[in-house]
N, C-alpha and C positions, 0 to 999 in steps of 0.2 A: 139635641137636635131633632127636629121632626123631619127633615128631609135626608134622604138616602145620601151616603157618603160615598165617594170614588177614589178608588185607589189603582193607580197605574203602576203595573209591574212590568219592568223592561226584561224580557228574556230574549238574549240575541239580540236578532233584528227586529223581533215581533214585540209590540206593545200590548199587554193584554189588560183590559180594564175590567174591575170588579166593581160591581154595586154591592155597598155593603148596606145591609139594612140598620137601623138604628139600634137594636137590640143585640148586634153583635159586637162584645168588648174584647179586650186582650188583657192578659194578665201575664205579660212580659216579665222575664225572671229579673231584669234590671229592677223592677220594683220592690220584687220580693228581697233581693240582696240589698238595695238601699236601706230598706226599712229595718232589715236585722242587723247589718254590718255596716251600714253609712258609706257603702262602695256603689258605684255605678260599673255599667260595662268596660270603661276606659281605665278604671281602677285596678283591675286586676294584675297584679305583677308579673313580669315577664320571668322566663324560665331562667334568665340569668341571675336571680336572684337566690342562687345555689349558696351564694357566700353568706348567707344569713339564715340562721335556724331560728325557730320559732317556738320549738316543742322539745321536750325532753329526748325525744328518740332521734331527733335530728342534730343536737348541739354536740354529741360525743362523735359522731360521725364527722361533723364540719371541723371540729378540733384536730382530729387524725388527718383530715385532707390539709390542713394548715401544715401540719407537722411534716406530710410527705413532700408538700410541695417544698417547704424549707430546705429538707434533706436533698431533694432532687436539685434545687438551685445551686446549693453548695458544693454539692458532687461536679456539676457542669462547670462551674467558676474554677474548681480546683484542676479539672481536667484541662480547661483552657489556659489556664496559667502555665501549668506543666508542658502543655504543647507549646506556648509562646515561647518559654525559655529553651525547649529544643530547637525550634525553628530559627532562633535568632542569638542563641548564644554557642559561639563557636567550641567545638569539642578540643579540649587539650589532650596531649599524649598520654598524660597521667590517668586521664578520666578513662582512656580507653583500655588503658594496662588494668586499671581498678575494674571494669567491666569483664575482661577477660581471664581476671584472676578469681573471680568469684566474689570478691567484696560487694560487689555493686548489687548482688542480690540483696543484701541488707535492705533496700527500698521496697524490693517487692515483698519480702517478709514482713516488714512494717504495715505496709498497705493492705497486706491480705489480713492480716491480724485486726487493723482497724475496721475494714470493711466488714469483718465476720462478726466483730461485736455490734457494728452498727446495725447490721440486719438481724442479728438475734435479739436487740433492743426493740427493733421496729416490730419484729415479730411478736414479741410480747406485748408491746402497747396494742397492736391491733386484735390480740385474743382478749385482752382486756377489755376494751371498746365493744367487741362482740357480746363479750357477756353482758356488759351495762345495755345493751339494747335489745337483747336476745327475748326478753319478757318485760311486759309493763310493770310499774313499780306496784301496782295495786290491782285487783279484778277490774277488767274492761267494763266500762259502761254501756257498751254498744259493739255488737259483732255485726259485720257486713261481710258479704261475698262477691268478690269482683271475678268476673270471668272476662278474659281478653278474647277477642275475636278479630279478624282481619277486617277493618282496621277500626274497632270502636270497643268501648268498655261496658258491659253489663253489670249493673250492681244491684243485688238483692237485698232485701230488708227483711226481717221477721221471717215467721215460718207458719205452716199451716193456712189457716182462713186470714190470717193477718199478713200473710206475705204480699210485697210489691215489688216492682222493678223500676229503676231507672236507667239512663243511660248517661254515660260520659260525665256525671255530677255525683259526687259523693258529699252528702249534707252530714255533718257531725256537730254534736254539742262542743262548747269550749271547755277547756280545763280538766277533761277526762281523756284517760286513755280508749283508743277505740281498735278493737281487733278486725283486722281484715284477712280474710281466706281468700286465697289466691288461686285461680284456675284457668286453664287455659282450652279452647274449644278447637283450637286447629295446630297452630304450631308455636315455639318458644316465644314469649314476649317478656318484658321487663316491666314492672311497677315502680315508679320512681316520682315521688313529690320531695323535690330537694329541700323546702324549707321545713318538712315534717319528718322525713325519714330518709334512710339509705334505700339503696335499689333491692329489689327481691326479683327474681324471675317467676314468670308463670310457665308451666311446663304440662303439656298433655298428660294426663293419667295421674297427675301429681297435685296434692293440694299443699301449697306452701303457706307460711303465717309470716304477718308483717302487722305491727301496730304502729299508730299515729296518734299525737296529740297536738292539739293548736292552742297555745296558751293564750290567744286573744282573737276575737272574730276577724273574718278576713275572707279572701279568696286566694288559693294557693294553687298554682299551676301544676299539674303533673304531665307526665310523657312516658312513653314506652321508650326504651333505651337500648333495646335489643334489635337488630334489624330483622324484620319480619316480612317483608315485601315491596312492593313499589310504593306504597302510600306509609311506610313506616312513619315517614315526617309528620303526616297529618293522622296521627293516633295520639291525641292529647285528652286530657280530662281537666277536671278542677275538682277540688275539695273547697266547700263553702262551710267554713266554720262559723256557728252561730251561738248565740247565747241559749241557754238550755229552754227558755219559755219560747222564743222564737224556733227552735229545733221541732219542739213538740206541736208547736201548731202546723210548721210544715210536714212533718209525719203524719199528722191526722188528716191533713189534707190529701196527702199522697195516698192514702188508703181508700179513699172514696173513689167509687167506679165512674166512668164518663156519664154525662148527662144524656138523655135522648133528645134528638135533634128535637129545636123547637120551632124550626121555620122549615117550608117547603124547600128552599134551596139547600138549607143544612142537611135535611132528610136525602135529597138527592145525591149529594156529597158524600153522605154516610154509605149510600148503596155503591155508589163508586167505587169507594174506599174497600168495602169488602169485596169487591170484583177483582180489583187491580192489586190491592195491597195486603190483604188479610192473610194469604200464603205466608209471608214472612213477619209482617207486623202483627202486635197485639193490641187491643184496645178493650181493658176490661170494662163489662157492662156491655159489651156488644158480640156480634158474632166473630168478630176477628180475633184470633188465637194463635198466630205464628211465632215462633219461636227463634227463627235465625236472624231477627234483626230487632233494632230497639223498641222497647214497648213505647207505645205514643199516647197513654191514656192522659198525662198531663205534659204533652210535649211544648203548649205554649207557657209552662213554667220555667223552662230551661233558657238558659243564657246563651248558649250557643248550640250550633248544629253542625251535624259531620264530624263528630269526635275533635270540637276546637277549630274546625276550618273556617266557619261563617258565625258570625254575630246572628241571634235569632231574631229576625225582622220580618215582616211580612213577604217584602221583595226578595230577600234572600231564601225564605222557605221556599216561594214557588219556583225560584230560580234552580234551588237545590234539587227539586221533586223532578222538574222538566229537564235540568241539563247535569245530571250526577256524572256522567262521564267526563264532561269538560271540566267540572271543578275537582273531581277526585279520580281520575282515570284508573281503572284497575277495581274500583270498588264493585262487591257483589250485586248492589242495586243498579237495575238498569234505568236508562231516561225513561221519563213519562211523556207520552205522547198524547197532550190533551188540547181539545179546543178552547177557545176562551170561555165558552159557557161552561166547558167541564171544570176548566180551572177556577172559575168563580164558584162553582158549588162545592168542589172540593176544598177551596179555601174557606169558605163558610162555616164546613163543616169542622175542618182542623182548627179555625179558631175558637171552638166550644171546648177544645181538650186543653184545659186550663187549669 
């Protein structure tokens, strides 16, 4: 197209119109995921899929969960039946005499013995499952460090000059174990990808270990399961499992720094970003080097925004920037007050971070 495109972004009551130059393109993560996994944004499985495991770290835990659920259901049924008998069966005189003479305690002895044996068996089974998932079956092919913040997840890959960070997205190759080092920057959180692993807490000052493995490509939803504040429910993340070749392409692309702004509008947006956002956010290859908020070097390659709260679209991105506290009250990011011209400039710059 030779003419400029116009995109209307509705933010509250105001409508901001951005003139997008022909050379501004987007690399939304839907395209990345569709090419590597055959999935789109609507294909991400809901958290309710915890009833199905797709990796060796999840299946033993899943089976344990079914066993515990069955035991709990059986106990509830037995209690309900006994309660029904007690309510509707009239007690006879000989029953009363049996209770007072001590013979009725045989039921207590038998019930206590059965409960003790059942609890010991369950404890042994739990220890066996714990041993099965404690360590991966072979040397991990990849190690990532995940740090929990209120209320988002920082994901660090590599080390030294090869290190880079993403936010709320963990890319892994399929068919191999991946070691996850878990930290917390503030309070206790809990890392859980129900289809790939059990739950592990992130504790300030402590480094915990978890390993995950996806047997097939896909998008696997994760969630913080330890109440950590007002936006605990909006602290989600995704694990994107890709074939090895696709993962290596993604990994290589993430190591690149952000390109220099190619247009006047993008240059103004970069300057505005450095003035307003660089205290918290980082963009590798620019002067922005904040560490308290997500690294935005490749923000346009991500599927979701705000730790799984919004789909990453142009409208949602600008709405999130300008109305953070309406979308996620209590988040540490304040609302950005931007004029229509400033919004257009900032979006022109952010659209290059792909």
